[in-house]
C-alpha positions in Angstrom: -23.3 15.8 8.6 -20.2 16.6 10.7 -18.4 19.9 10.0 -15.3 18.0 8.9 -17.3 15.9 6.4 -19.0 19.0 5.0 -15.6 20.8 4.6 -14.2 17.8 2.7 -17.3 17.7 0.5 -17.0 21.4 -0.2 -13.3 21.2 -1.1 -13.9 18.2 -3.3 -16.6 20.0 -5.3 -14.3 23.0 -5.7 -11.3 21.1 -7.1 -10.6 21.9 -10.8 -8.2 20.2 -13.3 -4.7 21.5 -12.6 -5.1 22.0 -8.9 -2.3 20.5 -6.9 -3.4 18.5 -3.8 -2.2 16.3 -1.0 -4.6 13.5 -0.2 -4.2 11.6 3.1 -6.3 8.4 3.0 -6.9 6.3 6.1 -6.8 2.5 5.7 -8.3 0.2 8.3 -7.7 -3.5 8.4 -9.7 -5.4 11.0 -10.6 -3.7 14.2 -7.1 -2.5 15.3 -4.7 -2.1 12.4 -4.8 1.4 11.0 -2.5 3.0 8.5 -2.5 6.2 6.4 -1.1 6.8 3.0 -0.3 10.2 1.3 -0.6 10.9 -2.4 0.4 14.2 -3.9 -0.4 15.2 -7.4 -2.2 17.4 -9.9 -5.9 16.9 -10.3 -6.8 15.6 -13.8 -10.5 15.2 -13.0 -13.0 14.2 -10.4 -15.8 11.9 -11.1 -18.5 9.7 -9.6 -18.0 6.1 -10.4 -20.5 3.3 -10.2 -19.2 0.1 -8.6 -20.2 -3.2 -7.3 -18.2 -3.4 -4.1 -21.2 -4.7 -2.1 -21.7 -8.4 -1.9 -25.1 -9.9 -2.7 -26.9 -6.7 -3.6 -29.8 -6.5 -5.8 -28.6 -6.2 -9.4 -30.4 -2.8 -10.0 -28.9 -1.1 -6.9 -26.8 1.9 -7.8 -23.7 2.3 -5.6 -21.4 5.2 -6.4 -18.1 6.6 -5.1 -16.4 10.0 -5.5 -12.9 9.6 -7.0 -10.0 11.9 -7.9 -7.8 11.1 -10.8 -4.4 12.5 -10.1 -1.1 12.8 -12.0 1.8 12.3 -9.6 5.1 14.2 -10.0 6.7 11.2 -11.7 3.9 11.1 -14.3 2.1 8.1 -12.8 -1.7 8.3 -12.9 -3.5 7.2 -9.8 -7.1 7.1 -8.7 -8.1 7.9 -5.1 -11.5 7.1 -3.7 -12.8 9.9 -1.4 -14.6 8.7 1.7 -15.0 9.7 5.3 -11.4 8.7 6.1 -9.9 11.0 3.4 -8.3 14.4 4.0 -7.6 16.7 1.1 -5.3 19.7 1.2 -4.9 22.1 -1.7 -1.2 22.9 -2.2 
């Protein structure tokens, strides 16, 4: 595991409800279009969610993603999936 990935994983596991964070998430479309989006909010919880994003997998395969549930400043609730393109900064 790369040092940046380990740092992200360590910070993710240390986050507690009430922590204020800035999450920068990379979005890649195709081979050349790359964007990033920033979300700022208060951590409500972090969890591991099971999903079925993979096409034609065996029905008993277990695929999970780490997610942060945040409350934005305007009260909106949002969920951010944490992956290798995500950067988290505690504010």
